[in-house]
C-alpha positions as a Markdown table, in Angstrom:
| # | Residue | x | y | z |
|---|---|---|---|---|
| 1 | Met | -0.3 | -0.2 | 0.2 |
| 2 | Lys | 2.7 | 2.9 | 0.9 |
| 3 | Lys | 4.6 | 1.3 | -2.4 |
| 4 | Ile | 1.6 | 2.3 | -4.2 |
| 5 | Phe | 1.3 | 5.9 | -2.2 |
| 6 | Leu | 4.6 | 6.5 | -2.8 |
| 7 | Leu | 4.8 | 5.9 | -7.0 |
| 8 | Thr | 1.8 | 8.1 | -7.1 |
| 9 | Leu | 3.2 | 10.8 | -5.1 |
| 10 | Leu | 6.0 | 10.8 | -7.7 |
| 11 | Leu | 3.4 | 10.2 | -10.3 |
| 12 | Ala | 1.4 | 13.3 | -9.0 |
| 13 | Leu | 5.4 | 15.3 | -8.6 |
| 14 | Phe | 6.4 | 14.5 | -12.0 |
| 15 | Cys | 2.9 | 15.3 | -13.9 |
| 16 | Phe | 3.6 | 18.9 | -11.6 |
| 17 | Gln | 7.0 | 19.3 | -12.9 |
| 18 | Ala | 6.3 | 18.5 | -16.9 |
| 19 | Asn | 4.0 | 21.5 | -16.5 |
| 20 | Ile | 6.4 | 24.2 | -15.2 |
| 21 | Ile | 8.4 | 23.1 | -17.9 |
| 22 | Asn | 6.0 | 22.9 | -20.5 |
| 23 | Ala | 4.6 | 26.0 | -19.4 |
| 24 | Glu | 4.4 | 29.1 | -23.1 |
| 25 | Val | 5.2 | 32.5 | -20.7 |
| 26 | Lys | 7.5 | 35.1 | -22.2 |
| 27 | Val | 8.1 | 37.5 | -19.6 |
| 28 | Leu | 8.3 | 40.8 | -21.7 |
| 29 | Phe | 9.6 | 42.5 | -18.0 |
| 30 | Asp | 9.2 | 42.0 | -14.2 |
| 31 | Glu | 12.0 | 40.9 | -12.7 |
| 32 | Glu | 14.7 | 40.7 | -15.3 |
| 33 | Asn | 17.5 | 43.0 | -16.6 |
| 34 | Asp | 16.3 | 43.1 | -20.2 |
| 35 | Phe | 14.7 | 46.7 | -19.6 |
| 36 | Leu | 18.0 | 48.5 | -19.7 |
| 37 | Lys | 19.2 | 47.3 | -22.6 |
| 38 | Ile | 16.2 | 47.8 | -24.4 |
| 39 | Ala | 17.1 | 51.1 | -23.5 |
| 40 | Ala | 20.5 | 51.3 | -24.9 |
| 41 | Phe | 18.5 | 50.3 | -28.2 |
| 42 | Gly | 16.7 | 54.7 | -27.9 |
| 43 | Phe | 13.7 | 53.4 | -26.0 |
| 44 | Thr | 12.4 | 56.7 | -25.9 |
| 45 | Ala | 10.7 | 59.8 | -27.6 |
| 46 | Gly | 10.8 | 63.1 | -25.1 |
| 47 | Cys | 9.8 | 60.2 | -22.3 |
| 48 | Asn | 12.4 | 59.2 | -19.6 |
| 49 | Ala | 12.3 | 55.6 | -19.1 |
| 50 | Glu | 14.0 | 54.3 | -16.2 |
| 51 | Ile | 14.3 | 50.9 | -13.6 |
| 52 | Val | 12.8 | 52.3 | -10.3 |
| 53 | Lys | 12.3 | 49.9 | -6.5 |
| 54 | Asp | 10.3 | 52.5 | -4.6 |
| 55 | Asp | 6.5 | 51.3 | -6.0 |
| 56 | Val | 5.8 | 48.7 | -7.8 |
| 57 | Phe | 3.4 | 45.6 | -8.2 |
| 58 | His | 5.2 | 43.0 | -8.2 |
| 59 | Gly | 8.5 | 41.8 | -7.2 |
| 60 | Asn | 11.3 | 44.5 | -6.9 |
| 61 | Met | 11.3 | 46.6 | -10.0 |
| 62 | Ala | 9.2 | 48.7 | -12.5 |
| 63 | Ile | 9.1 | 50.5 | -15.6 |
| 64 | Arg | 9.1 | 54.7 | -14.8 |
| 65 | Val | 8.2 | 56.3 | -17.2 |
| 66 | Asn | 8.7 | 60.4 | -16.9 |
| 67 | Thr | 6.8 | 62.7 | -18.9 |
| 68 | Pro | 8.3 | 66.5 | -19.5 |
| 69 | Ile | 6.7 | 69.7 | -18.0 |
| 70 | Leu | 4.0 | 70.3 | -21.1 |
| 71 | Gly | 3.1 | 66.7 | -21.0 |
| 72 | Asn | 2.3 | 63.4 | -23.2 |
| 73 | Cys | 5.1 | 61.7 | -25.0 |
| 74 | Gln | 6.6 | 58.0 | -25.5 |
| 75 | Ala | 9.0 | 55.5 | -24.9 |
| 76 | Tyr | 8.8 | 53.3 | -27.8 |
| 77 | Lys | 10.9 | 50.9 | -29.8 |
| 78 | Glu | 9.1 | 49.2 | -32.5 |
| 79 | Gln | 11.7 | 46.3 | -33.6 |
| 80 | Ile | 13.3 | 45.2 | -29.8 |
| 81 | Pro | 16.5 | 43.1 | -30.5 |
| 82 | Asp | 15.1 | 38.9 | -30.1 |
| 83 | Trp | 11.9 | 40.2 | -29.7 |
| 84 | Lys | 9.9 | 38.3 | -32.4 |
| 85 | Phe | 7.0 | 36.9 | -30.7 |
| 86 | Ala | 4.5 | 35.4 | -33.0 |
| 87 | Ile | 0.5 | 36.4 | -31.6 |
| 88 | Lys | -1.8 | 33.4 | -32.5 |
| 89 | Glu | -5.4 | 32.0 | -32.3 |
| 90 | Lys | -3.8 | 28.3 | -31.7 |
| 91 | Pro | -0.1 | 28.4 | -30.4 |
| 92 | Gly | 2.3 | 26.5 | -31.1 |
| 93 | Lys | 5.6 | 25.8 | -29.3 |
| 94 | Gly | 7.1 | 29.4 | -28.7 |
| 95 | Glu | 3.6 | 31.3 | -30.6 |
| 96 | Tyr | 1.4 | 33.2 | -27.8 |
| 97 | Arg | -2.0 | 34.0 | -27.3 |
| 98 | Tyr | -2.7 | 36.4 | -24.3 |
| 99 | Leu | -1.2 | 39.0 | -22.5 |
| 100 | Thr | -0.6 | 40.1 | -18.9 |
| 101 | Phe | -0.1 | 43.7 | -17.2 |
| 102 | Ala | 0.0 | 45.8 | -14.5 |
| 103 | Trp | 0.2 | 49.9 | -14.6 |
| 104 | Lys | -0.3 | 52.8 | -12.5 |
| 105 | Thr | -0.3 | 56.7 | -13.0 |
| 106 | Val | 0.4 | 59.7 | -10.9 |
| 107 | Gly | -0.6 | 62.8 | -12.4 |
| 108 | Gln | -1.9 | 61.4 | -15.4 |
| 109 | Val | -4.9 | 61.9 | -17.2 |
| 110 | Gly | -5.0 | 58.3 | -19.0 |
| 111 | Ile | -2.4 | 55.7 | -19.7 |
| 112 | Met | -1.7 | 53.6 | -22.8 |
| 113 | Ile | 0.5 | 50.6 | -24.5 |
| 114 | Gln | 1.1 | 49.6 | -27.9 |
| 115 | Phe | 2.6 | 46.8 | -29.6 |
| 116 | Pro | 3.7 | 46.9 | -33.2 |
| 117 | Asp | 3.3 | 44.1 | -35.5 |
| 118 | Asn | 6.6 | 43.7 | -37.7 |
| 119 | Gly | 8.1 | 47.6 | -36.8 |
| 120 | Ala | 4.2 | 48.9 | -38.1 |
| 121 | Trp | 2.1 | 50.9 | -35.3 |
| 122 | Gly | -1.2 | 50.2 | -37.4 |
| 123 | Ala | -4.0 | 52.0 | -38.0 |
| 124 | Asn | -5.5 | 55.1 | -36.0 |
| 125 | Pro | -9.5 | 55.0 | -36.7 |
| 126 | Gly | -10.7 | 56.5 | -33.7 |
| 127 | Pro | -9.4 | 57.0 | -30.1 |
| 128 | Cys | -11.7 | 54.4 | -28.3 |
| 129 | Val | -12.6 | 51.0 | -30.6 |
| 130 | Glu | -14.1 | 47.3 | -30.0 |
| 131 | Pro | -13.4 | 44.0 | -31.6 |
| 132 | Pro | -13.3 | 43.1 | -34.5 |
| 133 | Val | -12.7 | 47.5 | -35.4 |
| 134 | Ser | -9.9 | 47.8 | -33.2 |
| 135 | Lys | -7.8 | 44.7 | -35.5 |
| 136 | Gly | -4.8 | 46.4 | -36.8 |
| 137 | Thr | -4.7 | 48.7 | -33.7 |
| 138 | Arg | -2.8 | 46.3 | -31.2 |
| 139 | Arg | -3.7 | 49.4 | -28.7 |
| 140 | Tyr | -4.9 | 49.1 | -24.6 |
| 141 | Ile | -6.0 | 52.7 | -23.1 |
| 142 | Asp | -7.3 | 53.8 | -19.8 |
| 143 | Gly | -8.4 | 57.5 | -18.9 |
| 144 | Lys | -8.0 | 60.1 | -21.2 |
| 145 | Asn | -6.8 | 58.6 | -24.9 |
| 146 | Glu | -5.4 | 62.6 | -25.8 |
| 147 | Thr | -3.3 | 61.2 | -29.5 |
| 148 | Gly | -6.6 | 60.6 | -31.0 |
| 149 | Trp | -5.0 | 57.0 | -31.7 |
| 150 | Gly | -7.7 | 54.3 | -31.9 |
| 151 | Gly | -6.9 | 51.7 | -29.5 |
| 152 | Ile | -9.4 | 49.2 | -26.8 |
| 153 | Cys | -10.2 | 51.9 | -24.0 |
| 154 | Ile | -10.5 | 49.2 | -21.4 |
| 155 | Asp | -11.0 | 51.4 | -18.5 |
| 156 | Lys | -12.5 | 55.6 | -17.8 |
| 157 | Asn | -10.9 | 55.8 | -15.3 |
| 158 | Pro | -6.9 | 56.1 | -15.3 |
| 159 | Pro | -5.4 | 53.7 | -12.4 |
| 160 | Lys | -4.8 | 56.2 | -10.1 |
| 161 | Glu | -3.5 | 52.0 | -7.9 |
| 162 | Trp | -1.9 | 49.5 | -9.6 |
| 163 | Arg | -4.6 | 48.2 | -11.7 |
| 164 | Val | -3.9 | 44.3 | -13.9 |
| 165 | Tyr | -5.0 | 43.0 | -16.7 |
| 166 | Thr | -4.8 | 39.8 | -18.4 |
| 167 | Arg | -5.5 | 40.8 | -22.3 |
| 168 | Asp | -7.2 | 38.1 | -25.3 |
| 169 | Leu | -4.1 | 39.3 | -27.5 |
| 170 | Phe | -6.2 | 37.5 | -30.3 |
| 171 | Gln | -9.7 | 38.2 | -30.2 |
| 172 | Asp | -8.5 | 41.6 | -29.5 |
| 173 | Phe | -5.8 | 42.0 | -32.5 |
| 174 | Gly | -6.1 | 39.3 | -34.6 |
| 175 | Glu | -3.0 | 37.4 | -35.5 |
| 176 | Phe | 0.8 | 39.5 | -35.7 |
| 177 | Val | 4.2 | 39.5 | -35.0 |
| 178 | Met | 5.2 | 41.6 | -32.2 |
| 179 | Thr | 8.9 | 43.3 | -32.4 |
| 180 | Gly | 8.4 | 45.7 | -29.8 |
| 181 | Met | 6.6 | 48.1 | -27.3 |
| 182 | Ala | 5.5 | 51.8 | -26.9 |
| 183 | Leu | 5.1 | 52.7 | -23.3 |
| 184 | Thr | 3.0 | 56.4 | -23.3 |
| 185 | Pro | 1.1 | 58.8 | -19.8 |
| 186 | Phe | -1.0 | 61.3 | -20.9 |
| 187 | Gly | -0.3 | 64.3 | -18.1 |
| 188 | Thr | 2.4 | 65.6 | -16.3 |
| 189 | Asp | 4.3 | 62.9 | -14.2 |
| 190 | His | 5.0 | 59.5 | -14.3 |
| 191 | Ala | 3.6 | 56.5 | -14.9 |
| 192 | Leu | 4.4 | 53.0 | -14.2 |
| 193 | Tyr | 4.5 | 49.6 | -15.9 |
| 194 | Asp | 4.9 | 46.0 | -14.2 |
| 195 | Tyr | 4.3 | 42.6 | -14.8 |
| 196 | Leu | 4.7 | 42.3 | -18.6 |
| 197 | Met | 4.1 | 38.5 | -19.8 |
| 198 | Leu | 3.1 | 36.6 | -22.6 |
| 199 | Ala | 1.5 | 33.2 | -22.6 |
| 200 | Ser | -0.2 | 30.3 | -25.1 |
| 201 | Ser | -2.1 | 29.5 | -22.4 |
| 202 | Ile | -4.7 | 31.7 | -19.3 |
| 203 | Asp | -3.8 | 29.0 | -17.4 |
| 204 | Glu | 0.0 | 29.6 | -17.2 |
| 205 | Phe | 0.3 | 33.0 | -16.0 |
| 206 | Pro | 1.7 | 33.1 | -12.7 |
| 207 | Lys | -1.7 | 32.9 | -10.2 |
| 208 | Leu | -1.8 | 36.8 | -8.4 |
| 209 | Ala | -5.5 | 36.7 | -8.9 |
| 210 | Val | -8.1 | 34.1 | -9.9 |
| 211 | Val | -8.8 | 34.0 | -14.0 |
| 212 | Ser | -12.1 | 34.0 | -14.7 |
| 213 | Ser | -12.7 | 34.4 | -18.3 |
| 214 | Ala | -10.7 | 34.4 | -21.2 |
| 215 | Glu | -11.5 | 38.3 | -22.4 |
| 216 | Val | -10.3 | 40.2 | -19.2 |
| 217 | Ile | -9.3 | 40.1 | -15.8 |
| 218 | Thr | -8.5 | 43.3 | -14.3 |
| 219 | Thr | -8.4 | 44.4 | -10.3 |
| 220 | Thr | -6.0 | 46.6 | -8.1 |
| 221 | Trp | -2.9 | 45.1 | -5.9 |
| 222 | Ala | -4.7 | 46.2 | -2.9 |
| 223 | Asn | -7.6 | 43.3 | -3.8 |
| 224 | Val | -4.5 | 41.3 | -4.7 |
| 225 | Lys | -2.7 | 41.6 | -1.0 |
| 226 | Arg | -6.3 | 41.1 | 0.8 |
| 227 | Gln | -6.0 | 37.5 | -1.3 |
| 228 | Tyr | -3.5 | 36.2 | 0.6 |
């Protein structure tokens, strides 16, 4: 009986480890220092982007994007070295479908994140669009969209506390190849970005909060902390 129990336990541990090994999660930024390499390739357009450790969503560091006194700028790079992530309806090995990211604004009226397709930033059909019209825009926005560039407006209010989303990139934008990103705060102080990662299955993301939908999940860091 003990042998059967031990064999069952070993099999369960093997399956658990196999699931971890096979998990198709790509960390774009969390506790990685790769952002410093990105910055060295000109990750800027009027905004100063830097690593900070005093205001983070997860772990020990976040990206802070500082806006000038006049407000509104971007920190972006359309072709980041080694970034060529295929977004597919049915991802194979090394391909992805879902995105998780966290952001926060300080003195901002809005915030945006944008992803190019093979270096092209996409269409601008209007300040806020919904799937399937959003295909080709590849932008997410909270608060006021001061650029007028088309994107999916998730929340009408800027995230004054840390807010985390999980999005179905294929459902939102269709298939594309992610080669870079743009971080765009709207205001005169700064915005923070953290916990950016891709996955082929929504179940592969770390379980910071309960995942109940394949389309969009949002919570605040305060709510997450109350769960633990």
